[in-house]
C-alpha positions in Angstrom: -23.7 7.1 -10.5 -25.7 9.2 -8.1 -23.5 9.9 -5.1 -24.5 11.7 -1.8 -21.7 13.3 0.2 -21.7 14.4 3.9 -19.0 17.0 4.7 -19.2 18.1 1.0 -18.1 21.7 1.9 -14.8 20.5 3.6 -11.4 20.1 2.0 -11.9 16.6 0.8 -15.6 16.8 0.2 -15.4 19.9 -2.1 -12.6 18.4 -4.1 -14.4 15.1 -4.4 -17.6 16.8 -5.5 -15.8 18.7 -8.2 -14.1 15.6 -9.5 -17.2 13.5 -9.6 -19.1 16.2 -11.4 -16.3 16.5 -14.0 -16.6 12.8 -14.6 -20.3 12.9 -15.2 -21.6 11.7 -11.9 -24.7 13.1 -10.2 -23.7 14.5 -6.8 -26.0 15.3 -3.9 -24.7 17.2 -0.8 -26.1 16.2 2.6 -26.4 19.4 4.5 -27.2 20.6 8.1 -29.7 23.2 7.0 -32.8 23.5 4.9 -32.0 21.7 1.7 -31.8 23.5 -1.7 -32.4 21.7 -5.0 -29.9 18.9 -5.3 -29.3 18.6 -1.6 -30.6 16.4 1.3 -31.1 17.9 4.8 -30.1 16.0 7.9 -29.5 16.7 11.6 -27.1 14.2 13.1 -27.4 15.7 16.6 -31.1 14.8 16.7 -30.9 11.7 14.6 -32.9 13.2 11.7 -32.5 11.9 8.1 -35.4 10.8 6.0 -34.8 7.3 4.4 -36.9 8.4 1.4 -34.3 11.1 0.6 -31.8 8.4 -0.1 -34.0 6.5 -2.6 -32.3 6.5 -6.0 -28.9 7.3 -4.5 -26.3 4.7 -5.5 -23.6 5.5 -2.9 -22.8 7.6 0.1 -19.4 9.1 0.9 -19.5 10.0 4.6 -16.9 12.7 5.5 -18.6 14.4 8.4 -16.8 15.2 11.6 -15.5 18.1 13.8 -12.0 19.3 13.1 -9.2 17.7 15.0 -6.2 20.1 14.8 -7.7 23.5 15.3 -8.8 23.3 19.0 -7.2 22.4 22.3 -8.3 18.9 23.3 -10.4 19.7 26.4 -12.6 16.9 27.7 -15.6 18.6 26.1 -14.0 19.0 22.7 -12.7 15.5 22.7 -16.3 14.4 23.2 -17.3 16.6 20.3 -14.7 15.0 18.0 -16.0 11.5 18.9 -19.7 12.3 18.9 -19.6 14.2 15.6 -18.3 11.2 13.9 -20.1 8.3 15.6 -23.5 10.0 15.6 -23.3 11.1 12.0 -22.1 7.7 10.8 -24.6 5.7 12.9 -27.4 7.9 11.4 -26.2 7.4 7.9 -25.7 3.7 8.4 -29.1 3.0 10.0 -30.9 5.2 7.4 -29.2 3.4 4.5 -30.3 0.1 6.1 -34.0 1.2 6.1 -34.1 3.0 2.8 -36.1 1.4 0.0 -34.1 1.4 -3.3 -31.3 3.1 -1.3 -27.6 3.2 -1.6 -25.7 -0.1 -1.7 -22.3 1.5 -1.1 -21.0 3.4 1.9 -17.5 4.9 1.9 -17.0 6.1 5.4 -14.3 8.4 6.8 -11.7 7.2 9.2 -8.0 7.9 9.7 -4.6 6.4 9.9 -4.6 7.4 13.6 -6.4 4.0 13.9 -2.9 2.5 14.2 -1.6 4.8 16.9 2.1 5.5 17.3 4.0 2.7 15.6 7.4 4.2 15.5 9.4 2.8 12.5 7.2 -0.3 12.1 5.3 -0.3 8.7 1.6 -0.9 9.1 -1.1 -1.9 6.5 -4.8 -2.7 6.7 -4.1 -6.1 8.4 -2.5 -4.3 11.4 -4.4 -4.0 14.6 -5.7 -0.9 16.3 -3.2 1.1 18.3 -3.7 3.0 21.5 -4.5 6.6 22.3 -7.5 9.0 21.9 -7.6 9.1 18.1 -7.1 5.4 17.8 -10.2 5.0 20.0 -12.1 7.5 17.9 -11.3 5.8 14.6 -12.2 2.4 16.1 -15.6 3.7 17.3 -16.1 5.6 14.0 -15.6 2.5 11.9 -17.9 0.4 14.2 -20.7 3.0 13.6 -21.2 1.5 10.1 -22.4 -1.8 11.5 -26.1 -1.4 10.6 -25.3 -0.7 6.9 -23.0 -3.7 6.7 -25.6 -5.9 8.3 -28.1 -4.8 5.7 -25.8 -5.9 2.9 -24.3 -2.5 2.0 -20.7 -2.6 0.8 -18.8 -0.6 3.4 -15.2 0.6 3.0 -13.5 2.7 5.7 -11.3 5.5 4.3 -8.3 5.6 6.6 -7.0 8.9 5.4 -3.4 10.2 6.0 -2.3 13.8 5.9 -3.8 15.3 2.8 -1.6 17.7 0.9 -3.6 20.7 -0.4 -3.2 24.5 -0.3 -6.9 25.0 0.4 -6.7 23.6 3.9 -5.2 21.0 6.1 -1.7 20.8 7.6 0.2 22.0 4.5 -1.7 25.3 4.4 -0.7 26.0 8.0 3.0 25.1 7.3 3.4 27.3 4.2 3.8 30.8 5.7 6.7 29.7 7.9 8.4 27.8 5.1 8.0 30.7 2.6 9.8 32.9 5.2 12.7 30.3 5.4 11.7 29.5 8.9 10.5 25.9 8.3 12.1 22.7 9.6 11.6 19.4 11.3 9.5 18.9 14.4 11.0 17.2 17.4 13.9 14.9 16.3 12.6 14.6 12.8 12.8 10.9 12.7 9.1 10.2 13.2 7.3 8.9 10.1 4.8 11.0 8.2 2.2 9.3 5.9 0.7 11.6 3.4 -1.4 11.7 0.2 -2.0 14.4 -2.4 -5.5 15.8 -2.7 -5.7 14.5 -6.3 -4.9 10.9 -5.1 -7.2 11.3 -2.1 -10.3 12.0 -4.3 -9.0 9.7 -7.1 -8.8 6.8 -4.7 -12.3 7.5 -3.4 -13.7 7.6 -6.9 -11.8 4.3 -7.6 -13.5 2.7 -4.6 -16.9 3.9 -5.7 -16.6 1.9 -8.9 -15.0 -1.2 -7.3 -15.9 -4.0 -4.9 -13.5 -3.3 -2.1 -14.8 -3.4 1.5 -13.3 -3.0 4.9 -10.4 -0.7 5.8 -8.5 1.1 3.0 -5.4 3.2 3.7 -5.5 6.4 1.7 -1.8 7.1 1.9 1.1 7.3 -0.6 3.2 4.2 -1.0 6.2 6.3 0.0 5.9 7.7 3.5 8.8 9.9 4.7 10.3 11.0 8.0 9.4 14.4 9.4 12.9 15.6 8.6 12.7 14.5 5.0 9.3 16.1 4.7 10.8 19.4 5.9 13.8 19.2 3.5 11.6 18.3 0.5 9.1 21.1 1.1 12.0 23.6 1.5 13.6 22.3 -1.7 10.3 22.7 -3.7 9.8 26.2 -2.3 13.5 27.1 -2.8 13.7 28.1 0.8 16.0 26.9 3.6 14.3 24.4 6.0 16.8 24.1 8.9 14.9 25.7 11.8 13.6 23.0 14.1 10.1 23.8 15.4 10.3 23.6 19.2 7.4 21.5 20.4 6.8 23.7 23.5 5.5 26.5 21.3 2.4 24.7 19.8 1.9 22.9 23.1 1.3 26.2 24.8 -1.5 26.9 22.4 -3.0 23.5 21.7 -1.9 21.3 24.6 0.5 18.4 24.9 -1.8 15.6 24.0 -2.8 17.1 20.6 0.8 18.1 19.7 2.3 14.8 20.7 -0.3 12.8 18.7 -0.3 14.9 15.5 3.3 16.1 15.3 5.5 13.8 17.3 4.1 10.3 16.9 5.1 8.2 13.9 2.9 6.4 11.4 4.5 4.5 8.5 1.4 3.5 6.7 1.3 1.5 3.4 -1.7 1.4 1.0 -1.7 -2.4 0.4 -5.4 -2.6 -0.5 -5.3 0.2 -3.0 -2.2 -1.2 -4.7 -3.6 -4.7 -4.8 -6.8 -3.4 -6.4 -4.8 -1.7 -9.1 -5.1 2.0 -8.1 -2.3 3.9 -9.8 -1.1 6.9 -7.8 -0.8 10.1 -9.7 1.7 11.5 -7.2 3.6 8.5 -5.6 6.5 10.6 -4.3 6.4 13.6 -2.0 8.3 15.9 -4.3 5.9 15.2 -7.2 2.9 15.8 -4.9 4.2 19.0 -3.6 5.2 20.3 -7.0 1.7 19.6 -8.3 -0.1 21.1 -5.2 2.1 24.2 -5.1 2.2 24.7 -8.9 6.0 24.4 -8.9 
């Protein structure tokens, strides 16, 4: 299969590219610069992507979007978070709809933030959208695939949870404190954390490339945990104490209350019903097994 990837240099994109190449697929990166051999050039900000460049491509995995956790959510940066996703996805979708002999599959990024803060209530792909900034972003992001779907392209929305990897993401930021024995729960520790190992993240995407699933798909382990349990398990795997609560005021001073409340203090108990019903077998269904694999423990 010939697969084009946007965001191919990011955490998920680079791991997916490596996996697909190992399994004999032809992978093309869609890049925001002059394309080299085996690449396609695009400019989402100016709506530039040649439909002819997608001819002969079987599927597109769209992972483009500005980072969420590394910047204070000013009004201008919130606009960048939204626009970077909707403009890129609209461009991909509309170009696929116009391309002759173009891709018939679009796996497009989204997130479990679609569900908002659900407390202890389990949610799956049939659950409605929640409230809050990121829920609104995810809703608009998914709606941006409309042109492709209308043209008969199979579209699946990848509602990704926290991806466990040492190369990037939340876990990489946690590790220095935990290795010093200074890790621990955030807030009261009772909020739910939905997660997935990097191996299962890209394994599930490859599974969806070769299947017929469309619509929302939760990329999350079948075993979410509370924030307190996450802290205890990570400490156990690292053989370090994990009893020091992280005061929420510290990150709020740096990143602002809205970001911290959304990413650290809200709960999302997300279940991967679609993947399970479709026969995907998780390599790391439990948090301890995932952390041991990721951390080489």
